[in-house]
MMTF fields as JSON, N, C-alpha, C and O atoms, coordinates in Angstrom:
{
  "mmtfVersion": "1.0.0",
  "mmtfProducer": "UNKNOWN",
  "numBonds": 503,
  "numAtoms": 504,
  "numGroups": 126,
  "numChains": 1,
  "numModels": 1,
  "chainsPerModel": [1],
  "groupsPerChain": [126],
  "chainIdList": ["A"],
  "bondAtomList": [4, 2, 8, 6, 12, 10, 16, 14, 20, 18, 24, 22, 28, 26, 32, 30, 36, 34, 40, 38, 44, 42, 48, 46, 52, 50, 56, 54, 60, 58, 64, 62, 68, 66, 72, 70, 76, 74, 80, 78, 84, 82, 88, 86, 92, 90, 96, 94, 100, 98, 104, 102, 108, 106, 112, 110, 116, 114, 120, 118, 124, 122, 128, 126, 132, 130, 136, 134, 140, 138, 144, 142, 148, 146, 152, 150, 156, 154, 160, 158, 164, 162, 168, 166, 172, 170, 176, 174, 180, 178, 184, 182, 188, 186, 192, 190, 196, 194, 200, 198, 204, 202, 208, 206, 212, 210, 216, 214, 220, 218, 224, 222, 228, 226, 232, 230, 236, 234, 240, 238, 244, 242, 248, 246, 252, 250, 256, 254, 260, 258, 264, 262, 268, 266, 272, 270, 276, 274, 280, 278, 284, 282, 288, 286, 292, 290, 296, 294, 300, 298, 304, 302, 308, 306, 312, 310, 316, 314, 320, 318, 324, 322, 328, 326, 332, 330, 336, 334, 340, 338, 344, 342, 348, 346, 352, 350, 356, 354, 360, 358, 364, 362, 368, 366, 372, 370, 376, 374, 380, 378, 384, 382, 388, 386, 392, 390, 396, 394, 400, 398, 404, 402, 408, 406, 412, 410, 416, 414, 420, 418, 424, 422, 428, 426, 432, 430, 436, 434, 440, 438, 444, 442, 448, 446, 452, 450, 456, 454, 460, 458, 464, 462, 468, 466, 472, 470, 476, 474, 480, 478, 484, 482, 488, 486, 492, 490, 496, 494, 500, 498],
  "bondOrderList": [1, 1, 1, 1, 1, 1, 1, 1, 1, 1, 1, 1, 1, 1, 1, 1, 1, 1, 1, 1, 1, 1, 1, 1, 1, 1, 1, 1, 1, 1, 1, 1, 1, 1, 1, 1, 1, 1, 1, 1, 1, 1, 1, 1, 1, 1, 1, 1, 1, 1, 1, 1, 1, 1, 1, 1, 1, 1, 1, 1, 1, 1, 1, 1, 1, 1, 1, 1, 1, 1, 1, 1, 1, 1, 1, 1, 1, 1, 1, 1, 1, 1, 1, 1, 1, 1, 1, 1, 1, 1, 1, 1, 1, 1, 1, 1, 1, 1, 1, 1, 1, 1, 1, 1, 1, 1, 1, 1, 1, 1, 1, 1, 1, 1, 1, 1, 1, 1, 1, 1, 1, 1, 1, 1, 1],
  "groupList": [{"groupName": "UNK", "atomNameList": ["N", "CA", "C", "O"], "elementList": ["N", "C", "C", "O"], "formalChargeList": [0, 0, 0, 0], "bondAtomList": [1, 0, 2, 1, 3, 2], "bondOrderList": [1, 1, 2], "singleLetterCode": "X", "chemCompType": "L-PEPTIDE LINKING"}],
  "groupTypeList": [0, 0, 0, 0, 0, 0, 0, 0, 0, 0, 0, 0, 0, 0, 0, 0, 0, 0, 0, 0, 0, 0, 0, 0, 0, 0, 0, 0, 0, 0, 0, 0, 0, 0, 0, 0, 0, 0, 0, 0, 0, 0, 0, 0, 0, 0, 0, 0, 0, 0, 0, 0, 0, 0, 0, 0, 0, 0, 0, 0, 0, 0, 0, 0, 0, 0, 0, 0, 0, 0, 0, 0, 0, 0, 0, 0, 0, 0, 0, 0, 0, 0, 0, 0, 0, 0, 0, 0, 0, 0, 0, 0, 0, 0, 0, 0, 0, 0, 0, 0, 0, 0, 0, 0, 0, 0, 0, 0, 0, 0, 0, 0, 0, 0, 0, 0, 0, 0, 0, 0, 0, 0, 0, 0, 0, 0],
  "groupIdList": [1, 2, 3, 4, 5, 6, 7, 8, 9, 10, 11, 12, 13, 14, 15, 16, 17, 18, 19, 20, 21, 22, 23, 24, 25, 26, 27, 28, 29, 30, 31, 32, 33, 34, 35, 36, 37, 38, 39, 40, 41, 42, 43, 44, 45, 46, 47, 48, 49, 50, 51, 52, 53, 54, 55, 56, 57, 58, 59, 60, 61, 62, 63, 64, 65, 66, 67, 68, 69, 70, 71, 72, 73, 74, 75, 76, 77, 78, 79, 80, 81, 82, 83, 84, 85, 86, 87, 88, 89, 90, 91, 92, 93, 94, 95, 96, 97, 98, 99, 100, 101, 102, 103, 104, 105, 106, 107, 108, 109, 110, 111, 112, 113, 114, 115, 116, 117, 118, 119, 120, 121, 122, 123, 124, 125, 126],
  "secStructList": [7, 2, 2, 2, 2, 2, 2, 2, 2, 2, 2, 2, 2, 2, 2, 2, 2, 2, 2, 2, 2, 2, 2, 2, 2, 2, 2, 2, 2, 2, 1, 6, 6, 6, 3, 3, 3, 7, 1, 7, 2, 2, 2, 2, 2, 2, 2, 2, 2, 2, 2, 2, 2, 2, 2, 2, 2, 2, 6, 2, 2, 2, 2, 2, 2, 2, 6, 2, 2, 2, 2, 2, 2, 6, 6, 6, 6, 2, 2, 2, 2, 2, 2, 2, 2, 2, 2, 2, 2, 2, 2, 2, 2, 7, 6, 6, 3, 3, 3, 7, 7, 2, 2, 2, 2, 2, 2, 2, 2, 2, 2, 2, 2, 2, 2, 2, 2, 2, 2, 2, 2, 2, 2, 2, 2, 7],
  "xCoordList": [88.797, 87.417, 87.74, 87.307, 88.291, 88.644, 89.58, 89.44, 90.364, 91.077, 90.269, 90.579, 89.255, 88.305, 87.389, 86.977, 87.023, 86.331, 87.243, 86.845, 88.45, 89.434, 89.424, 89.234, 89.641, 89.994, 88.472, 88.516, 87.506, 86.144, 86.219, 86.071, 86.393, 86.441, 87.108, 86.62, 88.473, 89.414, 88.847, 88.888, 88.375, 87.835, 86.658, 86.453, 85.876, 84.716, 85.141, 84.494, 86.174, 86.506, 87.227, 86.906, 88.2, 88.498, 87.902, 88.285, 86.637, 85.647, 84.923, 84.705, 84.553, 83.874, 84.686, 84.192, 86.094, 87.225, 87.156, 87.056, 87.182, 86.94, 85.932, 86.051, 84.67, 83.127, 83.406, 83.409, 83.628, 83.783, 84.588, 84.187, 85.797, 86.853, 86.173, 86.141, 85.661, 85.07, 83.806, 83.672, 83.019, 81.807, 82.36, 81.82, 83.251, 83.672, 84.223, 83.909, 85.108, 85.651, 84.7, 84.992, 83.579, 82.497, 81.663, 81.377, 81.445, 80.578, 81.567, 81.041, 82.965, 83.738, 83.615, 83.581, 83.568, 83.233, 81.975, 81.779, 80.96, 79.627, 79.45, 79.033, 79.774, 79.477, 80.761, 81.224, 81.346, 82.772, 82.844, 83.834, 81.795, 81.603, 81.54, 81.954, 80.986, 80.658, 81.587, 81.866, 82.234, 83.054, 84.512, 84.738, 85.413, 86.729, 87.866, 87.679, 89.129, 90.269, 91.422, 91.727, 92.117, 93.102, 94.456, 94.561, 95.409, 96.704, 96.663, 96.138, 97.203, 97.043, 95.782, 95.504, 94.76, 93.697, 93.686, 92.946, 94.377, 94.212, 94.654, 93.904, 95.518, 96.075, 95.121, 94.815, 94.366, 93.51, 92.287, 92.056, 91.591, 90.487, 90.759, 89.997, 91.924, 92.035, 91.957, 91.273, 92.684, 92.612, 91.195, 90.682, 90.637, 89.065, 88.364, 87.509, 88.66, 87.544, 87.983, 87.082, 89.413, 89.587, 89.141, 88.825, 89.073, 88.286, 86.932, 86.444, 86.297, 84.752, 84.383, 83.554, 85.173, 85.009, 85.163, 84.396, 86.196, 86.455, 85.066, 84.455, 84.548, 83.54, 82.232, 81.544, 82.085, 80.931, 81.09, 80.062, 82.277, 82.495, 82.113, 81.549, 82.689, 82.619, 81.448, 80.689, 81.247, 80.695, 79.048, 78.037, 78.984, 77.567, 76.812, 75.67, 76.956, 76.187, 75.741, 74.614, 76.28, 75.923, 75.02, 74.092, 75.192, 74.237, 72.903, 71.881, 72.914, 71.673, 70.941, 69.714, 71.638, 71.074, 70.248, 69.024, 70.976, 70.5, 69.249, 68.227, 69.347, 68.078, 67.296, 66.698, 67.128, 66.329, 64.82, 64.114, 64.385, 62.762, 62.78, 61.832, 63.645, 63.645, 63.714, 63.083, 64.419, 64.548, 63.281, 62.811, 62.705, 61.51, 60.286, 59.592, 60.17, 59.082, 59.088, 58.023, 60.347, 60.434, 60.719, 60.998, 60.523, 60.62, 62.064, 62.158, 62.988, 64.294, 64.946, 66.165, 64.042, 64.681, 65.623, 66.496, 65.508, 66.608, 68.111, 69.016, 68.224, 69.363, 70.196, 71.418, 69.495, 70.185, 71.018, 72.177, 70.325, 70.889, 72.137, 73.248, 71.908, 73.018, 74.335, 75.391, 74.121, 75.146, 75.576, 76.801, 74.944, 75.523, 76.301, 77.113, 75.955, 76.524, 77.97, 78.946, 78.055, 79.316, 80.303, 81.514, 79.637, 80.583, 80.883, 82.062, 80.017, 80.363, 81.385, 82.197, 81.354, 82.584, 83.877, 84.897, 83.962, 85.059, 85.593, 86.762, 84.822, 85.297, 85.832, 86.624, 85.295, 85.784, 87.091, 88.068, 86.963, 88.39, 89.314, 90.338, 89.416, 90.238, 90.221, 89.278, 91.357, 91.038, 91.408, 91.32, 91.788, 92.052, 90.634, 90.47, 89.825, 88.283, 87.462, 87.109, 86.994, 86.268, 84.87, 84.658, 83.663, 82.267, 81.661, 81.861, 80.894, 80.511, 79.404, 79.198, 78.577, 77.398, 77.063, 77.524, 76.093, 75.553, 74.597, 74.588, 73.951, 73.038, 73.838, 73.423, 75.086, 75.932, 76.615, 77.074, 76.717, 77.237, 75.969, 76.189, 74.763, 73.768, 73.736, 73.621, 73.827, 73.885, 75.177, 75.07, 76.392, 77.273, 77.194, 77.722, 76.621, 76.15, 75.188, 75.138, 74.561, 73.272, 74.293, 74.306, 75.014, 76.15, 76.915, 77.063, 77.366, 78.356, 77.242, 77.476, 76.063, 75.008, 74.819, 74.748, 74.694, 74.558, 75.409, 75.061, 76.751, 77.988, 77.976, 78.07, 77.853, 77.685, 76.654, 76.728, 75.625, 74.512, 75.053, 74.959, 75.556, 76.107, 77.119, 77.063, 78.231, 79.163, 78.985, 79.681, 77.784, 77.501, 76.68, 76.765, 75.845, 75.207, 76.154, 76.001, 77.134, 78.138, 78.823, 79.051, 79.177, 79.803, 78.972, 79.477, 77.669, 76.778, 76.296, 75.89, 76.344, 76.37, 77.512, 77.31, 78.593, 79.742, 79.352, 80.174],
  "yCoordList": [-26.086, -25.731, -25.283, -24.171, -25.825, -25.379, -24.109, -23.185, -24.095, -22.793, -21.37, -20.276, -21.635, -20.497, -20.192, -19.045, -21.207, -20.962, -20.171, -19.237, -20.714, -19.96, -18.46, -17.57, -18.255, -16.992, -16.004, -14.784, -16.613, -16.103, -15.612, -14.41, -16.315, -15.98, -14.952, -13.979, -14.896, -13.794, -12.555, -11.433, -12.798, -11.357, -11.066, -9.852, -11.683, -11.26, -10.752, -9.85, -11.279, -10.632, -9.522, -8.549, -9.222, -8.086, -6.75, -5.603, -7.366, -6.29, -5.85, -4.679, -7.082, -6.424, -5.617, -4.725, -5.938, -5.044, -3.758, -2.883, -3.326, -2.07, -1.568, -0.473, -2.192, -1.562, -1.16, 0.051, -1.941, -1.597, -0.436, 0.441, -0.434, 0.568, 1.857, 2.831, 1.949, 3.061, 3.503, 4.688, 2.641, 3.169, 3.618, 4.581, 3.038, 3.691, 5.057, 5.972, 5.324, 6.394, 7.645, 8.735, 7.407, 8.207, 8.637, 9.76, 7.406, 7.68, 8.561, 9.574, 8.372, 9.264, 10.927, 11.91, 10.817, 12.334, 12.936, 14.141, 11.836, 12.385, 12.677, 13.776, 11.682, 11.904, 12.124, 11.283, 13.228, 13.603, 13.703, 13.233, 14.337, 14.34, 13.024, 12.879, 11.898, 10.476, 9.601, 8.761, 9.62, 8.489, 9.016, 9.986, 8.396, 9.215, 8.055, 6.955, 8.513, 7.65, 8.118, 9.31, 7.138, 7.691, 7.188, 6.082, 8.221, 7.776, 8.26, 9.34, 7.494, 7.578, 7.176, 5.977, 8.251, 8.001, 6.935, 6.001, 6.84, 6.167, 4.678, 3.812, 4.319, 3.097, 2.697, 1.509, 3.566, 2.996, 2.739, 1.533, 3.391, 2.951, 1.628, 0.664, 1.641, 0.17, -0.765, -1.746, -0.678, -1.84, -2.018, -3.126, -0.937, -1.102, -1.754, -2.602, -1.426, -2.016, -3.434, -4.169, -4.091, -5.479, -6.196, -7.38, -5.553, -6.17, -6.507, -7.637, -5.342, -5.445, -6.421, -7.263, -6.372, -7.503, -8.715, -9.626, -8.912, -10.518, -10.578, -11.638, -9.756, -9.877, -10.409, -11.391, -9.589, -9.695, -11.172, -11.829, -11.701, -12.896, -14.137, -15.194, -13.569, -15.088, -14.687, -15.604, -13.617, -13.475, -12.957, -13.279, -12.379, -11.832, -12.936, -12.866, -13.913, -15.112, -15.796, -16.285, -15.925, -16.452, -15.666, -16.225, -14.16, -13.343, -13.294, -13.098, -13.489, -13.645, -14.793, -14.767, -15.947, -17.281, -16.998, -17.094, -16.698, -16.68, -15.648, -15.981, -14.552, -13.477, -13.518, -12.488, -14.75, -14.881, -14.572, -13.89, -15.071, -14.58, -13.164, -12.595, -12.37, -10.907, -10.296, -9.293, -10.897, -10.629, -10.623, -9.673, -11.864, -12.2, -11.169, -10.566, -11.092, -10.3, -8.836, -8.231, -8.224, -6.766, -6.444, -5.4, -7.827, -7.763, -7.088, -6.2, -7.56, -7.21, -6.109, -6.035, -5.242, -3.984, -4.374, -3.57, -5.555, -5.887, -6.204, -6.384, -6.242, -6.297, -5.224, -5.343, -4.008, -2.635, -2.893, -2.508, -3.546, -3.654, -4.76, -4.56, -5.684, -6.788, -5.77, -5.757, -5.019, -4.136, -3.324, -3.298, -2.662, -1.943, -2.584, -2.024, -3.825, -4.772, -5.059, -4.961, -5.434, -5.866, -4.37, -4.425, -3.158, -1.913, -1.707, -1.437, -1.77, -1.688, -2.351, -1.829, -3.616, -4.698, -4.342, -4.526, -3.911, -3.417, -2.364, -2.457, -1.377, -0.239, -0.664, 0.035, -1.806, -2.408, -3.21, -3.214, -3.907, -4.764, -4.065, -4.731, -2.556, -1.978, -0.651, 0.099, -0.242, 1.164, 2.262, 3.405, 2.118, 3.127, 3.788, 4.947, 2.875, 3.222, 3.582, 2.693, 4.906, 5.273, 5.524, 6.324, 4.726, 5.082, 5.576, 4.938, 6.703, 7.246, 6.711, 6.938, 5.814, 5.155, 4.113, 4.034, 3.066, 2.123, 2.66, 2.078, 3.664, 4.47, 4.83, 4.605, 5.441, 5.799, 4.664, 4.815, 3.493, 2.319, 1.856, 1.372, 2.002, 1.522, 2.345, 1.796, 3.665, 4.842, 4.414, 4.32, 4.193, 3.889, 2.523, 2.318, 1.744, 0.494, 0.847, 0.071, 1.68, 2.011, 2.656, 2.275, 3.553, 4.054, 3.093, 3.321, 2.108, 1.045, 0.44, 0.419, -0.053, -0.642, 0.025, -0.701, 1.44, 2.258, 2.349, 2.482, 2.275, 2.106, 0.851, 0.815, -0.323, -1.584, -1.925, -2.86, -0.971, -1.178, -0.347, -0.904, 0.791, 1.679, 0.878, 0.7, 0.245, -0.422, -1.783, -2.229, -2.298, -3.576, -3.139, -3.834, -1.953, -1.506, -1.271, -1.65, -0.583, -0.165, -1.37, -1.409, -2.345, -3.424, -4.318, -4.89, -4.365, -5.385, -4.687, -5.35, -3.433, -2.781, -3.081, -3.119, -3.253, -3.699, -5.257, -5.907],
  "zCoordList": [-7.04, -6.129, -4.701, -4.395, -3.959, -2.546, -2.63, -1.829, -3.443, -3.628, -3.898, -3.425, -4.699, -4.897, -3.894, -3.723, -3.177, -1.903, -0.777, -0.08, -0.763, 0.072, -0.305, 0.524, -1.599, -2.151, -1.865, -1.712, -1.843, -1.876, -0.257, -0.033, 0.599, 2.217, 2.307, 2.882, 1.73, 1.989, 1.286, 1.792, 0.226, -0.29, 0.362, 0.396, 0.852, 1.625, 2.999, 3.531, 3.579, 4.974, 4.562, 5.244, 3.597, 3.282, 3.04, 3.27, 2.397, 1.926, 3.284, 3.596, 4.11, 5.386, 6.261, 6.95, 6.262, 6.982, 6.451, 7.311, 5.14, 4.549, 5.028, 5.577, 4.968, 5.18, 6.603, 6.826, 7.549, 8.974, 9.319, 10.084, 8.717, 8.914, 8.36, 9.112, 7.19, 6.426, 7.384, 7.69, 7.776, 8.603, 10.094, 10.639, 10.637, 11.841, 11.545, 12.307, 10.393, 10.134, 10.011, 10.503, 9.337, 8.843, 10.409, 10.826, 10.984, 12.254, 13.091, 13.553, 13.395, 14.051, 13.657, 14.397, 12.277, 11.653, 11.909, 12.071, 11.939, 12.03, 13.64, 14.005, 14.557, 15.862, 16.539, 17.31, 16.272, 16.855, 18.223, 18.783, 18.996, 20.438, 21.049, 22.199, 20.283, 21.045, 20.775, 21.63, 19.567, 18.909, 18.711, 17.988, 19.326, 19.333, 19.417, 19.935, 18.791, 18.745, 19.456, 19.495, 20.06, 20.752, 19.849, 19.318, 19.812, 18.973, 17.587, 17.314, 16.696, 15.259, 14.741, 14.743, 14.175, 13.72, 12.832, 13.139, 11.725, 10.723, 11.122, 10.672, 11.73, 12.551, 13.329, 13.231, 14.336, 15.269, 14.259, 14.173, 13.611, 12.791, 12.123, 12.209, 11.431, 10.747, 11.537, 11.246, 12.805, 13.812, 14.365, 14.522, 14.631, 15.218, 14.175, 14.432, 13.014, 11.912, 11.663, 11.26, 11.845, 11.866, 13.005, 12.886, 14.206, 15.402, 14.93, 14.983, 14.415, 14.155, 13.433, 13.778, 12.01, 11.106, 11.69, 11.379, 12.641, 13.076, 14.048, 13.909, 14.872, 15.68, 14.841, 15.119, 13.847, 12.846, 12.25, 12.09, 11.927, 11.422, 12.353, 12.07, 13.745, 14.67, 15.675, 15.988, 16.134, 17.492, 16.843, 17.468, 15.926, 15.605, 15.085, 15.539, 14.338, 13.935, 15.304, 15.222, 16.38, 17.442, 18.173, 18.758, 18.236, 18.809, 18.17, 18.827, 16.779, 15.937, 16.164, 16.076, 16.488, 16.692, 18.023, 18.122, 18.847, 20.335, 20.398, 20.997, 19.847, 19.862, 18.807, 18.495, 18.011, 16.943, 17.33, 16.587, 18.453, 18.69, 18.886, 18.344, 19.551, 19.392, 17.955, 17.623, 17.264, 15.86, 15.194, 14.568, 15.388, 14.751, 15.192, 14.374, 16.399, 17.201, 16.721, 16.599, 16.43, 16.215, 14.616, 14.027, 14.173, 12.517, 12.093, 11.246, 12.699, 12.251, 13.092, 13.253, 13.627, 14.389, 15.537, 15.864, 16.173, 17.179, 16.803, 17.618, 15.354, 14.748, 15.02, 15.111, 15.176, 15.475, 16.803, 16.957, 17.677, 19.053, 18.785, 19.276, 18.141, 17.869, 17.386, 18.019, 16.3, 15.687, 16.77, 16.889, 17.583, 18.791, 19.869, 20.605, 19.875, 20.838, 20.327, 21.071, 18.962, 18.317, 18.277, 18.491, 17.994, 18.082, 19.379, 19.612, 20.429, 21.742, 22.349, 23.113, 21.985, 22.383, 21.746, 22.411, 20.679, 19.98, 20.949, 21.323, 21.376, 22.038, 23.657, 24.289, 24.118, 25.342, 25.08, 25.828, 23.878, 23.742, 23.157, 23.008, 22.597, 22.026, 22.522, 22.268, 23.33, 24.1, 23.142, 23.591, 21.959, 21.127, 20.516, 20.138, 20.534, 20.254, 21.253, 22.029, 21.45, 22.504, 22.062, 21.151, 22.801, 22.341, 23.56, 24.594, 23.588, 24.798, 25.614, 26.806, 24.639, 25.233, 24.422, 23.284, 25.007, 24.413, 23.066, 21.982, 23.325, 22.375, 21.028, 19.892, 21.371, 20.336, 19.677, 18.545, 20.33, 19.469, 18.543, 17.432, 18.986, 18.156, 16.991, 15.895, 17.081, 16.069, 14.962, 13.74, 15.782, 14.736, 14.05, 12.958, 14.625, 13.877, 12.821, 11.867, 12.817, 11.772, 10.599, 9.428, 11.075, 10.2, 9.334, 8.134, 9.872, 9.244, 8.348, 7.14, 8.791, 7.987, 6.82, 5.829, 6.608, 5.833, 4.843, 3.67, 5.292, 4.392, 3.698, 2.471, 4.499, 3.848, 2.779, 1.981, 2.894, 1.88, 0.673, -0.421, 0.703, -0.433, -0.989, -2.206, -0.213, -0.765, -1.623, -2.535, -1.002, -1.69, -2.958, -3.971, -2.941, -4.215, -5.421, -6.582, -4.892, -5.954, -6.477, -7.687, -5.732, -6.115, -7.12, -8.085, -6.783, -7.537, -8.829, -9.784, -8.841, -10.242, -11.448, -12.662, -10.824, -11.515, -12.066, -12.712]
}
C-alpha cells in the first residue's frame, strides 16, 4: 500500500513537471518578447519547469491558504495572481528564465493552466 502511494506521488510530480515545462516552453513561444531563456533553451526550460513544479507542490498550497479570503471574494480569479507569483518566483530564483513583468508572469501562469487542463483532459480520456 505504501509503495503504491509513493509511486503515485512520483507519477503526479513527474506529470506536474512535464506540464510546467511544456507550459513554459509554449509561453516562451507565444510571448517571445517577454519570456526568454538564457543558455541552452531545452536545459533551461526543463530546469525552470522543475523549479516551478517544486514551488507548486510546496509554496503554492501555502499561498492558497493564506489568500483564501481573496480567492473566495473573487470567485477564484485571485488564483491567477497566485499562479503569476509562482512563475515570477521561478524567474527570480533561476536566472536562466527571464520574465519581463509581473503581468507577463500572470499570463504565463494562464498558459500553463491551459496546458494543464488539456493534458489532464487527454489523460482522463484514456
